N, C-alpha and C positions, 0 to 999 in steps of 0.2 A: 504494500500500500504506500501511496505518496500523499502527503498533506502539506499545504503551505499556510504558514501562520504569519500574517503581516503585522509588523510592529508589536511583536510578542514581548512580554516582560519575562526576562530570564533571571533565574536565581542560581548563582554559582559562587561557592566559596564566601558566602555571607554577603554578596553584593548583587544588587538588582541592576539590570541593564535592559535596553530595548533593542531588539534585533528582528530582522526578517529571518524566518527559519523554515526550512523544508525538512520534513521527516520522511526518510526514504528507507524502506526495508529495516525499520527498527533503529535507525541512526539519525542523529541530528546533524543537519548541514546548515551552517550560517551563510546567508547570502546578502550581498549589498543591493543588488538591483533585481527587482522582481520581473520575471518574464511574463509571458501571456498565459499563465496558468488559469485554468477555468474556475477552480474553487479556491478562494482565499478566505481565511477565517481571521477575524479581528478579535480584540479584547480577550486575549489568552494569556495565561500564566504557564510557563514551562519550568517545571521544578524537578529537582532530584526526587526519586521516589520517596514517599512518606514512610515513616517507621513507627510502628506501634509495639511497645514493649509489654503490653498487657492485654491479651486476648484469650478467649476460650474457644477452641476448635472442636472439642468434645470427642475426638477420636484418639485412641481406642476407648470403647466402653459405652458411649452415649450417642451413637450415630443417628438416633432418632431426633436429636436436637440439632446437630450440625455435623458435617464431615470436613475432613481436611480439604477436599475438593470444593465444597460449597463455601467454606469459610475463607479460603484463599481467593476464590472468585469474588466474594464480597469485598475483600481487601483490595483486590485489583480494581474493582469498580469504584472504590473510594479513593484511588490514587496511591495506595500503599504498595511498596515492593518488598517490604521486610516486616514480619510480624514474629512475636515471641509468645507461643501458646503456653498457658499455665498447666500445672501437672495434676489438677484434680480430675484424673482419668481412671480407667479400670483396664489394665493394671496401672497403678500409680508408677510413674517413672522414678523409682527409688533404687533400682539396681541397673547395671548395664544391660542385662537381659530384658528387663521390662522397658527400658528406654528404647531398645532396638525395635520393639513392636511399634512404637510411635514413629520412629525414624523411617522404618520401612514404608509406612503409609505416606509419610511426607515425601519420600523419594518417588513413590509411585504416583501420587495424586496432587502434590503441592504445585500450585501455579506460580508462586512467588517464593522469595527466600523466607524459609520458615525455620527458625532456630529455637528449639524448645527449652523450657526450664527443666531442671531436675528438682526433685523434692528435697526438702531439708530433712524430713524424718520419714521413717518407714510407714507407708500407707497414709502419710500426713496425720499420723495419730499423736505425734509429739512425744513418743516414748523411747525411741531408738533412732540414732542418726541413720540416714540413708547412706548408701555406698557412694558418697560424694566423690571420692578420689577416682573411682572407675568411670564416673560419668563426666568428669570435669571438662574433658576435651570436646565433648559433643553438646554441651548446653551453654546457654547465654548467661545463666545465673542459677541460684538455688532459691526456691520459695515453697512454702506450704499454703499458697494462696487459697482463700476460702476459709482458712483456719489460722488463728494466731497461735504461735508457739507459746504455751502457757508457762512452762518451766523456765525460770531464769537460768538454771544450770544448763539445760538443754540448749537454749539459745546461745549461751556463752560458748559451749563446746562447738556448736555449729559455726559460730563466727570465727573461732580459733582455726577450725578446719578450713573454712573458706579463705581466710587470710593466707594460710599456708599454700593454698591452691591458686591464689591470686584471682579469686572469683567473687562476684557480688552475692550478698544476701539481700533478697528483695522480700520485704515482709508485709503481709496482710496483718494489720495490728488491731487486735480485738481481745479484750479481757472477758473471758466467758462468764465469770461470776457476776459481771455487771450487766449482762444482756437481759436477764429476767423475762425471757419470752417476748421481748420487743421485736418489732419488725418495721417500724418507721421511726423517724426522729422523735425523741422525747421533747416535744415542744407544743406550741399553741394548737396546731392541727390535731395532734394526737389527743390532747385534752378535750378539744371541742367535739371530736367525732368518736370518742370512746375507743381509741386504739391504744395498744401497748407500745411504749416508746423505747428506743435505744438511746441511752444517754451518750453525750459527747465524750465523757471520760472513758468509756469503753475503748475508744480509739486512742486518745492522746496519752492516757496513762501507760499503755504499752509502748507507744513511741518513745516516751521519756525513758522507760526502762532500757529499750534497745539502743537509744543514743548513748546512754551510760556504758552499755556493754561494748558498743562500737568503739568508744573512746578507750576503754580498757584493753580491747583485743587488737585494735588497729585494723579492724575489718572494714572493707568498703561496703557501705550500707545504703540501701534504697528503700524508700517508704512508698508502698502502693496506695493509690487512690485516696489521698487525704481529703477530708471533708469538713474539718472544723477549724475555727479561728485559733484555738489553742495549739493545734498541730502545726499551723503555719508559724506561730510564734516560737514554738520549741525548735523547729528546724532552722529558723532564722538565727536563733541564738547558738545552736549547735555549729552552724557554719562559721559564725564569728569566733567560736571556740576552737576552730581548726579540725573538727570532726569530719571525716570523709563521708558525707551524706548527700544524697540527692533524693528528690521526690517527684511524684506525679500527681495530677488530678485529672478528672474526666470532664468532657464537655458538659454533661448534665449538671455537675456541681457548679460550673461557671455560669450557666445560662438559666438555671432553675433553683428554686428553694422550696421549703415546705408550703409556702403560700400558693404554689402552683399545683399542689397535689390534687388528684382526682381519685375517685373510688374505683380505680382500675389497676390491674396488675402491671400495666406498662409504666407505671410510676414507682414501681417497687424494685429497689436494688440495695446492695450492701457494700459500703455504708450507704445510709439513706440520704435523701435530700434533706439538708439541714436548714437552719434559720437564714433569714436575709442577712444578718450580721456575719454569719459564716461565709455566705456567698461573697459578700463584699471583701472579706479578708482574703479569700482565694483569688479574687480578681486582682487585689493589690499584690498578692504573692507572685502572680505571673508577670506583673509589671516590673517589680523590683528585683526579680531573679531568685527569690526564695524558692519558688516552684520551678523546677528545671524542665519539665516536659508535660505534655498532655497525651494521655493514653485513653483509649476508649473503654477498657474493661468490657469489650464485646462479649456478651454472655447470653447466647441463644438458648431458648427453651421451646418446648412444644406449645402449640396454641392452647391445649388443655391445661398445661401447667401454669399458663399466664392468664387464665380466664376466671380466677377465683378471687378477684378483688385484692385489696391491700392486705387483708389478713391471711388469705389462703394461698396466694400465688407464690410461685418460686421466685427467689431473688435473682435479678439480673435483667438487663436490657441490651439490645443490640446497638452498634454505633459505627461500624467501619464504613458504611456507605454514605453516611451523612455528616461525619465529623468535620471535614474540612469546610464544606459549604456552610454549616452552621456557624463555625468560628469565624470564617471570613465575613459572613453577612452580619453577625451580631457583635463581633469584637473589632474587626479591622475597618469595615465601612463606616461605623459610627465614630471611629477614632479612639476607641478604648485602648487598643494596642496597635503598633505598626505592623505592616505585613512582614517586615523583617523579623520582628519579635515572634510572630506566630510561626514562621518557618523555622526559627531557632528551636521553638518548643516542639515542633512536629517532625523535624528532620535532623538538625545538627546535634542537638543535645542527646536525644535517645541513641543515635548512632555512635556518638563518641563515648558515652557512658557504658553502653552495652557491647561495644566493639563490633558493631554491625558494618560489614563491608558490603556496600551495595553497588560498587563499580560505577558504570555509566547508566544505571537505571534512571528513567525519568517518567514524568507524568504531565499531562496537559489538561488544564482547566479553562473553561470558558466562563467569563465573569460578568457578562453584560445581561444575559437573559435570565429572568427569574423563573423558578419552577417550584413545584410543591412536593415536599417529601411524602412519598406514597409507599408504605411498606409492601404493598402488593407487587411492586416492581423489584424488590430486593432480590439479590442472588442468594443471600443468606437464607437458611431454613427458618431462622428466627424472624419474627415480625414485630415483636414488642418494643416500641420506642415511644418515649414521651413526646417526641417531636413530630409525630404523624400530623400532616396537614400544615406544617410550618412552611412559609414561603422563603426561599433562599436563593442566593446567587452562588455560582461556583460549581457548575456541573463538570464532572470528569469526562473528558472526551477520549482520552487515550492513556494507557499505561503500558510501559515497555520495561521488561525485566530480563536481564541477561541477553539483550539484543533481540528479544522476541516480544511481539505484541501479545499481551495477556488479557487486555481489555480494550475494546473500541466501542464507543457509544453507538447504540443502535444494533449491536450484535451481541448475542448471548451464547 
């Protein structure tokens, strides 16, 4: 295929420039003078492939929710060329043998670069360290995502082992004893509608513990999907103290809060949508550099699992196919952050921190024409998103990975 993009905005090495570009057989060609090409496209961004360090692709073990094939197609449709799937699978990748089951499916069905996590503990049960050393060369980091490691000593040992292997620990931070059956934020909405709440302390207290352990062990530490103002403050102070810590938040925590909740499963995720004050702190965190990256926590479930309201539905929403457009429309266009800052959060920082080599991968977005987010169009098997019906700009036209077109708008 050949496509010509006139006056396209190019992002490379942290710098934006405007060029005329031809894409021919999966490669970019910069041109000064446009010839008589029949089809020219304006108002385009040409970017290195996006990177998401927190996704759930559900294989092996839960292919009724998502598969490596459908999940990586969803990622390509959203402009991503690198994703890191979490280990809450069956079997859990806690040994080299179990990890190979996931890797074999990735090699067979993955459409983009897919670098998995290894588990921190056997079965993600928090009782015995996983075989971290045997998996280290094949994983992006270690995580028990979906579960916080409850034992201080177990997390200390994990961090010591990871530090020796020069690998990251990426932590889902949650103190189980503080959950008390909650499933949305313990705030105004929960009180007014009779729901059980999850307190903010269940997140930030474990972050505080882990930061102390990271300082003690010298481990490189990454905090998953932060959602509270206290978490932002703790991480800001830890960075000032010289602790090797990074963190992520998700599009839904930046664009929504508990005031936006509806009595539908598509508004239920873990951690939950917090208060407006928490949302404001997260926005400030992406502006000032406290928050290093934005990850979708793409977490597909079956329609049945998400059809039981806030109380009964499974935790998790999908996000790969809408993240860039939402953030471009609602953060960049209104001037909340610059385009360069968004690209640092979605490309540069995740690749640098997680050692993701994406070569000459690139993606093309058209930014002038508004469209409506319609889950029925998703490549993902998951359809639950709180952003259904939102109008956005930033449709992905083309994604190229390893010199191969893996997604082209209008083709499935």
